[in-house]
C-alpha positions as CSV (number, residue, x, y, z in Angstrom):
1,X,0.0,0.0,0.0
2,X,1.2,3.5,-0.7
3,X,0.6,6.5,1.5
4,X,-2.4,7.7,-0.5
5,X,-4.2,4.4,-0.2
6,X,-3.4,4.2,3.5
7,X,-4.7,7.7,4.0
8,X,-7.9,6.9,2.1
9,X,-8.5,3.7,4.1
10,X,-7.9,5.6,7.4
11,X,-10.3,8.4,6.3
12,X,-13.0,5.8,5.3
13,X,-12.6,4.0,8.6
14,X,-13.0,7.3,10.5
15,X,-16.1,8.2,8.6
16,X,-17.7,4.8,9.2
17,X,-17.3,4.8,13.0
18,X,-20.4,4.9,15.1
19,X,-21.1,8.6,15.8
20,X,-22.9,9.9,18.9
21,X,-24.5,13.2,19.9
22,X,-26.4,14.4,22.9
23,X,-29.9,15.9,22.8
24,X,-32.2,17.3,25.5
25,X,-35.5,15.6,26.1
26,X,-38.4,16.9,28.2
27,X,-41.3,14.9,29.6
28,X,-44.5,16.8,28.9
29,X,-46.2,15.3,31.9
30,X,-43.7,15.8,34.7
31,X,-41.4,18.4,33.0
32,X,-38.3,16.3,33.8
33,X,-35.4,16.9,31.4
34,X,-32.5,14.6,30.6
35,X,-29.8,14.4,28.0
36,X,-29.4,10.9,26.5
37,X,-26.7,10.0,24.2
38,X,-28.1,9.3,20.7
39,X,-26.3,7.5,17.8
40,X,-26.3,9.5,14.6
41,X,-24.7,6.7,12.7
42,X,-24.3,3.1,13.8
43,X,-21.8,0.8,12.0
44,X,-23.0,-2.7,12.8
45,X,-19.8,-4.2,11.5
46,X,-17.5,-2.4,14.0
47,X,-19.8,-1.6,16.9
48,X,-20.4,-4.7,19.0
49,X,-23.4,-3.2,20.8
50,X,-25.0,-1.7,17.7
51,X,-27.5,-4.4,17.2
52,X,-28.3,-4.7,20.9
53,X,-28.9,-1.0,21.1
54,X,-31.3,-1.1,18.2
55,X,-33.3,-3.8,19.9
56,X,-33.4,-2.2,23.4
57,X,-35.5,0.9,24.1
58,X,-35.8,3.0,27.2
59,X,-39.1,4.8,27.7
60,X,-39.8,7.5,30.3
61,X,-43.3,7.2,31.7
């Protein structure tokens, strides 16, 4: 591999990593607020908990 190919592969790997962000949620009933971490992009090939995270859901009641 040459330097350009290696740089392209590294750039591609970086773009395909699971990316997270934080958002603020507010319960309309009790006015509680919290900031869960939310995945913007999930790479199921590299993120071992990606599939599990899609199956699980947390609900504030």
